[in-house]
BAVOSE-614859 format. One record per atom (N, C-alpha, C, O): residue in one letter; residue number from 1; x negated, y, z. Coordinates in pm, 1 decimal, decimal comma. Atoms other than C-alpha are relative to their C-alpha. Last residue first. Layout:
<site res="A" n="NUM" X="X" Y="Y" Z="Z"/>
...
This chain:
<site res="S" n="79" X="111,0" Y="13,1" Z="91,5"/>
<site res="S" n="79" X="4503,6" Y="-12620,6" Z="-103,7"/>
<site res="S" n="79" X="-122,6" Y="-58,4" Z="63,9"/>
<site res="S" n="79" X="-224,9" Y="-75,2" Z="-2,6"/>
<site res="N" n="78" X="-40,7" Y="23,4" Z="138,3"/>
<site res="N" n="78" X="4837,6" Y="-12662,5" Z="66,6"/>
<site res="N" n="78" X="-117,9" Y="-27,7" Z="-89,3"/>
<site res="N" n="78" X="-115,6" Y="-122,5" Z="-167,8"/>
<site res="L" n="77" X="77,1" Y="-84,2" Z="90,8"/>
<site res="L" n="77" X="4725,0" Y="-12704,4" Z="428,4"/>
<site res="L" n="77" X="35,1" Y="-34,7" Z="-143,4"/>
<site res="L" n="77" X="29,1" Y="-151,4" Z="-181,9"/>
<site res="Y" n="76" X="-47,4" Y="-137,8" Z="-6,8"/>
<site res="Y" n="76" X="4985,1" Y="-12841,8" Z="666,7"/>
<site res="Y" n="76" X="-64,4" Y="88,7" Z="-104,2"/>
<site res="Y" n="76" X="-6,0" Y="189,1" Z="-144,9"/>
<site res="G" n="75" X="-73,6" Y="-39,0" Z="119,0"/>
<site res="G" n="75" X="4936,7" Y="-13208,0" Z="569,9"/>
<site res="G" n="75" X="52,5" Y="141,3" Z="1,5"/>
<site res="G" n="75" X="141,0" Y="173,8" Z="-77,7"/>
<site res="K" n="74" X="-142,9" Y="-1,8" Z="-32,6"/>
<site res="K" n="74" X="4839,4" Y="-13340,8" Z="915,1"/>
<site res="K" n="74" X="86,0" Y="44,6" Z="-117,6"/>
<site res="K" n="74" X="208,5" Y="34,7" Z="-111,0"/>
<site res="D" n="73" X="-39,4" Y="135,3" Z="-36,3"/>
<site res="D" n="73" X="4491,4" Y="-13439,5" Z="795,1"/>
<site res="D" n="73" X="150,9" Y="-8,4" Z="27,6"/>
<site res="D" n="73" X="215,6" Y="-108,1" Z="-4,8"/>
<site res="A" n="72" X="-4,8" Y="79,0" Z="123,2"/>
<site res="A" n="72" X="4452,9" Y="-13103,6" Z="617,0"/>
<site res="A" n="72" X="43,5" Y="-143,4" Z="29,1"/>
<site res="A" n="72" X="116,9" Y="-202,4" Z="-50,1"/>
<site res="A" n="71" X="-118,5" Y="-41,0" Z="76,3"/>
<site res="A" n="71" X="4546,3" Y="-12914,2" Z="933,3"/>
<site res="A" n="71" X="13,7" Y="-80,9" Z="-128,0"/>
<site res="A" n="71" X="124,8" Y="-116,3" Z="-167,4"/>
<site res="S" n="70" X="-117,1" Y="48,1" Z="-72,1"/>
<site res="S" n="70" X="4290,5" Y="-13109,0" Z="1140,1"/>
<site res="S" n="70" X="128,6" Y="33,4" Z="-76,2"/>
<site res="S" n="70" X="218,7" Y="-50,0" Z="-85,1"/>
<site res="K" n="69" X="-5,5" Y="146,1" Z="15,5"/>
<site res="K" n="69" X="4018,3" Y="-13053,5" Z="880,3"/>
<site res="K" n="69" X="122,3" Y="-58,3" Z="69,3"/>
<site res="K" n="69" X="186,5" Y="-148,8" Z="16,0"/>
<site res="I" n="68" X="-40,6" Y="28,8" Z="137,8"/>
<site res="I" n="68" X="4101,1" Y="-12681,1" Z="866,3"/>
<site res="I" n="68" X="8,1" Y="-150,6" Z="-23,6"/>
<site res="I" n="68" X="100,7" Y="-197,9" Z="-89,4"/>
<site res="A" n="67" X="-141,1" Y="-34,2" Z="13,6"/>
<site res="A" n="67" X="4091,2" Y="-12649,0" Z="1246,3"/>
<site res="A" n="67" X="51,4" Y="-31,2" Z="-140,4"/>
<site res="A" n="67" X="163,4" Y="-79,7" Z="-156,4"/>
<site res="A" n="66" X="-80,1" Y="101,4" Z="-69,1"/>
<site res="A" n="66" X="3760,4" Y="-12837,7" Z="1271,0"/>
<site res="A" n="66" X="149,2" Y="27,4" Z="-14,8"/>
<site res="A" n="66" X="227,7" Y="-66,3" Z="-29,7"/>
<site res="D" n="65" X="13,9" Y="127,7" Z="70,4"/>
<site res="D" n="65" X="3595,8" Y="-12617,6" Z="1005,8"/>
<site res="D" n="65" X="86,7" Y="-108,4" Z="63,5"/>
<site res="D" n="65" X="155,0" Y="-182,2" Z="-7,5"/>
<site res="L" n="64" X="-73,0" Y="0,3" Z="127,5"/>
<site res="L" n="64" X="3729,7" Y="-12290,0" Z="1147,4"/>
<site res="L" n="64" X="-4,3" Y="-136,2" Z="-67,5"/>
<site res="L" n="64" X="98,2" Y="-183,4" Z="-116,5"/>
<site res="G" n="63" X="85,8" Y="-35,5" Z="112,1"/>
<site res="G" n="63" X="3623,1" Y="-12344,8" Z="1506,8"/>
<site res="G" n="63" X="76,6" Y="-17,7" Z="-129,6"/>
<site res="G" n="63" X="172,0" Y="-95,1" Z="-137,0"/>
<site res="L" n="62" X="61,8" Y="117,5" Z="61,8"/>
<site res="L" n="62" X="3806,4" Y="-12531,4" Z="1780,9"/>
<site res="L" n="62" X="-107,8" Y="34,2" Z="-102,0"/>
<site res="L" n="62" X="-199,1" Y="-45,0" Z="-125,5"/>
<site res="K" n="61" X="33,4" Y="104,5" Z="-96,6"/>
<site res="K" n="61" X="3903,0" Y="-12249,4" Z="2019,8"/>
<site res="K" n="61" X="-80,7" Y="-113,0" Z="-63,4"/>
<site res="K" n="61" X="-183,9" Y="-153,0" Z="-9,5"/>
<site res="N" n="60" X="96,8" Y="-51,6" Z="-96,5"/>
<site res="N" n="60" X="3896,1" Y="-11944,1" Z="1793,8"/>
<site res="N" n="60" X="-47,0" Y="-108,0" Z="96,2"/>
<site res="N" n="60" X="-162,1" Y="-106,4" Z="139,8"/>
<site res="I" n="59" X="126,6" Y="-19,4" Z="71,8"/>
<site res="I" n="59" X="4063,9" Y="-12139,4" Z="1514,2"/>
<site res="I" n="59" X="-107,6" Y="52,1" Z="94,7"/>
<site res="I" n="59" X="-222,8" Y="9,1" Z="87,4"/>
<site res="T" n="58" X="53,7" Y="133,2" Z="26,9"/>
<site res="T" n="58" X="4335,0" Y="-12257,9" Z="1753,9"/>
<site res="T" n="58" X="-133,5" Y="9,1" Z="-71,4"/>
<site res="T" n="58" X="-226,1" Y="-65,2" Z="-39,2"/>
<site res="R" n="57" X="56,8" Y="47,3" Z="-126,4"/>
<site res="R" n="57" X="4387,3" Y="-11901,2" Z="1878,7"/>
<site res="R" n="57" X="-60,3" Y="-139,4" Z="-16,0"/>
<site res="R" n="57" X="-162,3" Y="-170,1" Z="45,8"/>
<site res="L" n="56" X="122,7" Y="-76,2" Z="-19,7"/>
<site res="L" n="56" X="4434,5" Y="-11789,2" Z="1518,0"/>
<site res="L" n="56" X="-68,4" Y="-41,7" Z="130,0"/>
<site res="L" n="56" X="-190,9" Y="-52,8" Z="135,0"/>
<site res="G" n="55" X="100,4" Y="56,9" Z="89,5"/>
<site res="G" n="55" X="4687,1" Y="-12067,5" Z="1465,4"/>
<site res="G" n="55" X="-133,4" Y="70,6" Z="12,2"/>
<site res="G" n="55" X="-238,5" Y="7,3" Z="3,1"/>
<site res="A" n="54" X="43,8" Y="124,7" Z="-61,9"/>
<site res="A" n="54" X="4881,1" Y="-11952,7" Z="1772,4"/>
<site res="A" n="54" X="-106,0" Y="-69,5" Z="-85,8"/>
<site res="A" n="54" X="-197,4" Y="-132,7" Z="-32,8"/>
<site res="A" n="53" X="86,5" Y="-38,6" Z="-111,1"/>
<site res="A" n="53" X="4894,6" Y="-11601,2" Z="1627,5"/>
<site res="A" n="53" X="-51,8" Y="-124,0" Z="72,2"/>
<site res="A" n="53" X="-166,1" Y="-125,7" Z="117,8"/>
<site res="S" n="52" X="-71,8" Y="-60,9" Z="-111,1"/>
<site res="S" n="52" X="5034,3" Y="-11748,9" Z="1308,2"/>
<site res="S" n="52" X="-100,3" Y="39,8" Z="106,9"/>
<site res="S" n="52" X="-218,7" Y="7,8" Z="97,0"/>
<site res="I" n="51" X="4,1" Y="64,5" Z="-130,6"/>
<site res="I" n="51" X="4834,3" Y="-11815,7" Z="995,2"/>
<site res="I" n="51" X="85,3" Y="76,7" Z="99,4"/>
<site res="I" n="51" X="111,0" Y="196,0" Z="83,3"/>
<site res="N" n="50" X="-118,8" Y="-52,7" Z="-65,0"/>
<site res="N" n="50" X="4860,7" Y="-11751,5" Z="622,3"/>
<site res="N" n="50" X="10,8" Y="-70,5" Z="134,3"/>
<site res="N" n="50" X="48,7" Y="-187,4" Z="140,4"/>
<site res="L" n="49" X="-98,7" Y="89,3" Z="-58,8"/>
<site res="L" n="49" X="4503,5" Y="-11824,7" Z="517,3"/>
<site res="L" n="49" X="119,4" Y="79,5" Z="50,4"/>
<site res="L" n="49" X="104,3" Y="192,1" Z="97,9"/>
<site res="S" n="48" X="-111,7" Y="-77,9" Z="-51,5"/>
<site res="S" n="48" X="4255,2" Y="-11655,6" Z="284,7"/>
<site res="S" n="48" X="106,9" Y="-96,3" Z="48,4"/>
<site res="S" n="48" X="150,3" Y="-184,2" Z="-26,0"/>
<site res="I" n="47" X="-131,4" Y="58,6" Z="23,8"/>
<site res="I" n="47" X="3920,5" Y="-11824,1" Z="226,4"/>
<site res="I" n="47" X="105,2" Y="90,4" Z="63,6"/>
<site res="I" n="47" X="78,3" Y="158,2" Z="162,7"/>
<site res="W" n="46" X="-108,0" Y="-64,5" Z="-72,3"/>
<site res="W" n="46" X="3572,9" Y="-11673,3" Z="184,2"/>
<site res="W" n="46" X="130,4" Y="-69,8" Z="-34,0"/>
<site res="W" n="46" X="153,8" Y="-103,6" Z="-150,0"/>
<site res="C" n="45" X="-97,6" Y="-77,1" Z="76,9"/>
<site res="C" n="45" X="3291,0" Y="-11901,0" Z="70,9"/>
<site res="C" n="45" X="99,7" Y="66,1" Z="94,3"/>
<site res="C" n="45" X="109,3" Y="30,4" Z="211,7"/>
<site res="D" n="44" X="62,3" Y="-124,6" Z="46,0"/>
<site res="D" n="44" X="2975,4" Y="-12079,6" Z="187,4"/>
<site res="D" n="44" X="94,5" Y="80,0" Z="-89,6"/>
<site res="D" n="44" X="58,0" Y="120,9" Z="-199,8"/>
<site res="Q" n="43" X="-20,7" Y="-3,4" Z="144,9"/>
<site res="Q" n="43" X="3149,2" Y="-12421,9" Z="216,3"/>
<site res="Q" n="43" X="-61,2" Y="124,0" Z="-64,8"/>
<site res="Q" n="43" X="-63,1" Y="135,2" Z="-187,4"/>
<site res="E" n="42" X="33,2" Y="131,6" Z="55,5"/>
<site res="E" n="42" X="3017,5" Y="-12495,5" Z="567,7"/>
<site res="E" n="42" X="13,8" Y="-3,1" Z="-152,1"/>
<site res="E" n="42" X="-63,0" Y="-71,6" Z="-219,6"/>
<site res="V" n="41" X="144,8" Y="15,9" Z="8,0"/>
<site res="V" n="41" X="3016,2" Y="-12125,0" Z="662,7"/>
<site res="V" n="41" X="-37,7" Y="-131,6" Z="-68,2"/>
<site res="V" n="41" X="-132,5" Y="-135,2" Z="-146,7"/>
<site res="W" n="40" X="19,7" Y="141,4" Z="-31,5"/>
<site res="W" n="40" X="3383,8" Y="-12062,8" Z="587,6"/>
<site res="W" n="40" X="-146,8" Y="-32,6" Z="-24,5"/>
<site res="W" n="40" X="-190,0" Y="-44,9" Z="-139,2"/>
<site res="Y" n="39" X="119,2" Y="47,4" Z="69,6"/>
<site res="Y" n="39" X="3425,6" Y="-11684,3" Z="600,9"/>
<site res="Y" n="39" X="-27,6" Y="-141,3" Z="47,9"/>
<site res="Y" n="39" X="-53,4" Y="-163,7" Z="166,2"/>
<site res="F" n="38" X="104,5" Y="57,8" Z="-82,7"/>
<site res="F" n="38" X="3782,7" Y="-11611,5" Z="701,7"/>
<site res="F" n="38" X="-118,3" Y="-36,5" Z="-87,3"/>
<site res="F" n="38" X="-101,7" Y="-73,9" Z="-203,4"/>
<site res="K" n="37" X="112,0" Y="59,6" Z="73,0"/>
<site res="K" n="37" X="4048,6" Y="-11388,5" Z="545,4"/>
<site res="K" n="37" X="-106,4" Y="-45,6" Z="98,6"/>
<site res="K" n="37" X="-138,3" Y="24,7" Z="194,4"/>
<site res="K" n="36" X="132,5" Y="-35,3" Z="-50,1"/>
<site res="K" n="36" X="4375,8" Y="-11329,0" Z="727,9"/>
<site res="K" n="36" X="-104,7" Y="-71,4" Z="-82,3"/>
<site res="K" n="36" X="-87,7" Y="-187,2" Z="-120,5"/>
<site res="T" n="35" X="104,0" Y="49,1" Z="90,2"/>
<site res="T" n="35" X="4738,2" Y="-11321,8" Z="615,8"/>
<site res="T" n="35" X="-134,7" Y="48,9" Z="50,4"/>
<site res="T" n="35" X="-152,0" Y="167,6" Z="78,2"/>
<site res="F" n="34" X="74,0" Y="-101,8" Z="73,0"/>
<site res="F" n="34" X="4999,0" Y="-11280,3" Z="888,2"/>
<site res="F" n="34" X="-106,5" Y="-66,2" Z="-84,7"/>
<site res="F" n="34" X="-142,4" Y="-181,7" Z="-62,1"/>
<site res="L" n="33" X="85,8" Y="44,8" Z="108,8"/>
<site res="L" n="33" X="5268,9" Y="-11483,7" Z="1063,9"/>
<site res="L" n="33" X="-68,3" Y="117,5" Z="-68,2"/>
<site res="L" n="33" X="-6,3" Y="221,7" Z="-89,4"/>
<site res="N" n="32" X="89,2" Y="-117,0" Z="0,8"/>
<site res="N" n="32" X="5438,9" Y="-11433,3" Z="1401,0"/>
<site res="N" n="32" X="-111,9" Y="-30,2" Z="-99,8"/>
<site res="N" n="32" X="-220,2" Y="-74,5" Z="-61,6"/>
<site res="V" n="31" X="132,4" Y="22,9" Z="-55,8"/>
<site res="V" n="31" X="5694,8" Y="-11702,7" Z="1311,6"/>
<site res="V" n="31" X="-79,5" Y="130,3" Z="-6,9"/>
<site res="V" n="31" X="-61,5" Y="209,4" Z="-99,5"/>
<site res="N" n="30" X="113,3" Y="9,2" Z="91,0"/>
<site res="N" n="30" X="6058,4" Y="-11613,6" Z="1250,1"/>
<site res="N" n="30" X="-130,6" Y="-19,0" Z="76,5"/>
<site res="N" n="30" X="-139,0" Y="8,8" Z="196,1"/>
<site res="F" n="29" X="118,7" Y="-33,5" Z="-78,0"/>
<site res="F" n="29" X="6347,4" Y="-11695,6" Z="1485,1"/>
<site res="F" n="29" X="-119,9" Y="-19,4" Z="-92,3"/>
<site res="F" n="29" X="-161,7" Y="-132,6" Z="-116,7"/>
<site res="K" n="28" X="123,7" Y="71,8" Z="31,8"/>
<site res="K" n="28" X="6655,2" Y="-11688,4" Z="1260,9"/>
<site res="K" n="28" X="-112,8" Y="50,9" Z="88,9"/>
<site res="K" n="28" X="-129,9" Y="171,8" Z="105,1"/>
<site res="R" n="27" X="116,1" Y="-87,0" Z="20,0"/>
<site res="R" n="27" X="7008,4" Y="-11595,3" Z="1357,5"/>
<site res="R" n="27" X="-122,3" Y="-85,9" Z="-25,7"/>
<site res="R" n="27" X="-118,7" Y="-207,9" Z="-10,1"/>
<site res="K" n="26" X="130,0" Y="57,4" Z="35,0"/>
<site res="K" n="26" X="7352,0" Y="-11756,8" Z="1355,9"/>
<site res="K" n="26" X="-106,0" Y="107,8" Z="-15,6"/>
<site res="K" n="26" X="-77,2" Y="218,8" Z="-60,4"/>
<site res="T" n="25" X="26,4" Y="-15,5" Z="142,7"/>
<site res="T" n="25" X="7645,5" Y="-11597,9" Z="1535,2"/>
<site res="T" n="25" X="-142,0" Y="-48,1" Z="-26,5"/>
<site res="T" n="25" X="-229,6" Y="-36,4" Z="59,2"/>
<site res="R" n="24" X="131,0" Y="41,3" Z="52,1"/>
<site res="R" n="24" X="7785,3" Y="-11695,7" Z="1874,8"/>
<site res="R" n="24" X="-6,8" Y="19,0" Z="-151,0"/>
<site res="R" n="24" X="83,0" Y="-23,2" Z="-224,0"/>
<site res="K" n="23" X="-16,9" Y="33,6" Z="140,7"/>
<site res="K" n="23" X="8064,5" Y="-11522,7" Z="2065,5"/>
<site res="K" n="23" X="-137,3" Y="-27,3" Z="-58,4"/>
<site res="K" n="23" X="-232,5" Y="45,8" Z="-30,9"/>
<site res="N" n="22" X="44,6" Y="138,2" Z="26,3"/>
<site res="N" n="22" X="7993,0" Y="-11537,9" Z="2440,4"/>
<site res="N" n="22" X="31,4" Y="-46,0" Z="-142,0"/>
<site res="N" n="22" X="34,7" Y="-166,2" Z="-168,6"/>
<site res="S" n="21" X="-123,4" Y="78,7" Z="-4,1"/>
<site res="S" n="21" X="8190,9" Y="-11214,9" Z="2507,6"/>
<site res="S" n="21" X="-25,6" Y="-147,8" Z="-31,3"/>
<site res="S" n="21" X="68,2" Y="-226,0" Z="-46,2"/>
<site res="H" n="20" X="-51,0" Y="-6,9" Z="-137,5"/>
<site res="H" n="20" X="7859,8" Y="-11045,7" Z="2595,8"/>
<site res="H" n="20" X="128,1" Y="-82,5" Z="15,3"/>
<site res="H" n="20" X="154,5" Y="-137,8" Z="122,1"/>
<site res="S" n="19" X="-47,6" Y="-131,1" Z="-43,4"/>
<site res="S" n="19" X="7722,1" Y="-11160,1" Z="2261,5"/>
<site res="S" n="19" X="48,9" Y="-7,7" Z="144,7"/>
<site res="S" n="19" X="51,9" Y="-114,6" Z="205,7"/>
<site res="V" n="18" X="-113,3" Y="18,5" Z="-89,4"/>
<site res="V" n="18" X="7512,1" Y="-11470,0" Z="2194,1"/>
<site res="V" n="18" X="39,8" Y="136,4" Z="54,9"/>
<site res="V" n="18" X="-38,6" Y="201,8" Z="123,8"/>
<site res="N" n="17" X="-16,6" Y="-122,2" Z="-77,5"/>
<site res="N" n="17" X="7286,5" Y="-11455,7" Z="1889,0"/>
<site res="N" n="17" X="122,7" Y="-22,2" Z="86,6"/>
<site res="N" n="17" X="227,0" Y="-63,5" Z="36,0"/>
<site res="N" n="16" X="-121,4" Y="-80,0" Z="-9,6"/>
<site res="N" n="16" X="7231,6" Y="-11818,1" Z="1793,4"/>
<site res="N" n="16" X="-27,0" Y="132,5" Z="68,7"/>
<site res="N" n="16" X="-104,1" Y="139,4" Z="164,4"/>
<site res="G" n="15" X="-65,7" Y="-2,1" Z="-130,1"/>
<site res="G" n="15" X="6942,4" Y="-12029,0" Z="1673,9"/>
<site res="G" n="15" X="124,2" Y="86,3" Z="-5,4"/>
<site res="G" n="15" X="179,1" Y="111,5" Z="-112,6"/>
<site res="V" n="14" X="-133,4" Y="-57,5" Z="5,8"/>
<site res="V" n="14" X="6748,7" Y="-12129,7" Z="1364,9"/>
<site res="V" n="14" X="61,9" Y="-10,2" Z="138,6"/>
<site res="V" n="14" X="50,6" Y="-112,2" Z="206,6"/>
<site res="M" n="13" X="-102,8" Y="79,9" Z="-65,3"/>
<site res="M" n="13" X="6371,9" Y="-12186,7" Z="1367,8"/>
<site res="M" n="13" X="133,0" Y="72,8" Z="-10,8"/>
<site res="M" n="13" X="136,0" Y="194,2" Z="-31,2"/>
<site res="A" n="12" X="-112,3" Y="-68,4" Z="-61,5"/>
<site res="A" n="12" X="6111,8" Y="-12043,9" Z="1129,4"/>
<site res="A" n="12" X="99,8" Y="-99,5" Z="58,0"/>
<site res="A" n="12" X="124,1" Y="-205,8" Z="0,9"/>
<site res="K" n="11" X="-87,3" Y="-66,9" Z="95,0"/>
<site res="K" n="11" X="5795,6" Y="-12242,7" Z="1065,9"/>
<site res="K" n="11" X="121,2" Y="54,9" Z="73,1"/>
<site res="K" n="11" X="139,5" Y="29,3" Z="192,1"/>
<site res="K" n="10" X="-119,3" Y="-63,8" Z="-55,9"/>
<site res="K" n="10" X="5493,7" Y="-12368,6" Z="1259,3"/>
<site res="K" n="10" X="80,6" Y="65,8" Z="-110,4"/>
<site res="K" n="10" X="24,4" Y="121,7" Z="-204,6"/>
<site res="G" n="9" X="-122,7" Y="52,4" Z="61,1"/>
<site res="G" n="9" X="5260,1" Y="-12597,4" Z="1064,9"/>
<site res="G" n="9" X="126,7" Y="60,4" Z="56,6"/>
<site res="G" n="9" X="236,1" Y="12,8" Z="26,6"/>
<site res="T" n="8" X="-81,5" Y="71,8" Z="-98,3"/>
<site res="T" n="8" X="4968,4" Y="-12528,4" Z="1303,5"/>
<site res="T" n="8" X="126,3" Y="-61,2" Z="-58,8"/>
<site res="T" n="8" X="185,9" Y="-149,4" Z="3,2"/>
<site res="I" n="7" X="82,2" Y="70,2" Z="-98,4"/>
<site res="I" n="7" X="4695,1" Y="-12429,9" Z="1057,2"/>
<site res="I" n="7" X="85,3" Y="-84,3" Z="93,9"/>
<site res="I" n="7" X="54,4" Y="-201,2" Z="117,1"/>
<site res="Q" n="6" X="78,7" Y="102,6" Z="67,4"/>
<site res="Q" n="6" X="4879,4" Y="-12326,4" Z="738,9"/>
<site res="Q" n="6" X="-89,6" Y="-76,5" Z="96,1"/>
<site res="Q" n="6" X="-148,4" Y="-177,1" Z="56,3"/>
<site res="C" n="5" X="140,5" Y="-12,9" Z="-37,5"/>
<site res="C" n="5" X="5150,1" Y="-12140,5" Z="932,0"/>
<site res="C" n="5" X="-78,3" Y="-114,6" Z="-62,0"/>
<site res="C" n="5" X="-37,0" Y="-230,2" Z="-52,8"/>
<site res="I" n="4" X="51,2" Y="117,1" Z="-69,5"/>
<site res="I" n="4" X="5479,7" Y="-12149,5" Z="742,8"/>
<site res="I" n="4" X="-147,8" Y="23,0" Z="29,2"/>
<site res="I" n="4" X="-223,0" Y="64,8" Z="-58,9"/>
<site res="K" n="3" X="31,5" Y="-38,3" Z="-137,2"/>
<site res="K" n="3" X="5683,7" Y="-11848,4" Z="628,8"/>
<site res="K" n="3" X="-37,9" Y="-122,3" Z="81,9"/>
<site res="K" n="3" X="32,6" Y="-160,8" Z="175,2"/>
<site res="S" n="2" X="-88,1" Y="63,9" Z="-96,0"/>
<site res="S" n="2" X="5669,8" Y="-11922,3" Z="258,5"/>
<site res="S" n="2" X="-47,2" Y="31,7" Z="141,0"/>
<site res="S" n="2" X="-166,3" Y="52,2" Z="164,4"/>
<site res="M" n="1" X="71,9" Y="51,2" Z="-114,1"/>
<site res="M" n="1" X="5495,0" Y="-11668,5" Z="40,6"/>
<site res="M" n="1" X="99,6" Y="-61,9" Z="97,5"/>
<site res="M" n="1" X="187,1" Y="7,4" Z="149,6"/>
């Protein structure tokens, strides 16, 4: 499972840990990602998505059908 949100397209970022002596080492900022099942009324089926917390808020705001169409247009959705 790749760590990419299927609704918003968010993925892990790379940054630095900065110590007290200002020494910098690489680190990764992962996405708040989880798997959730949704009932898609328009298609009359259950779907499972890997979404971030921001993606869940997008679904709550726009609705599942509009969010999936937007993600598919932008190329975030695999299937």
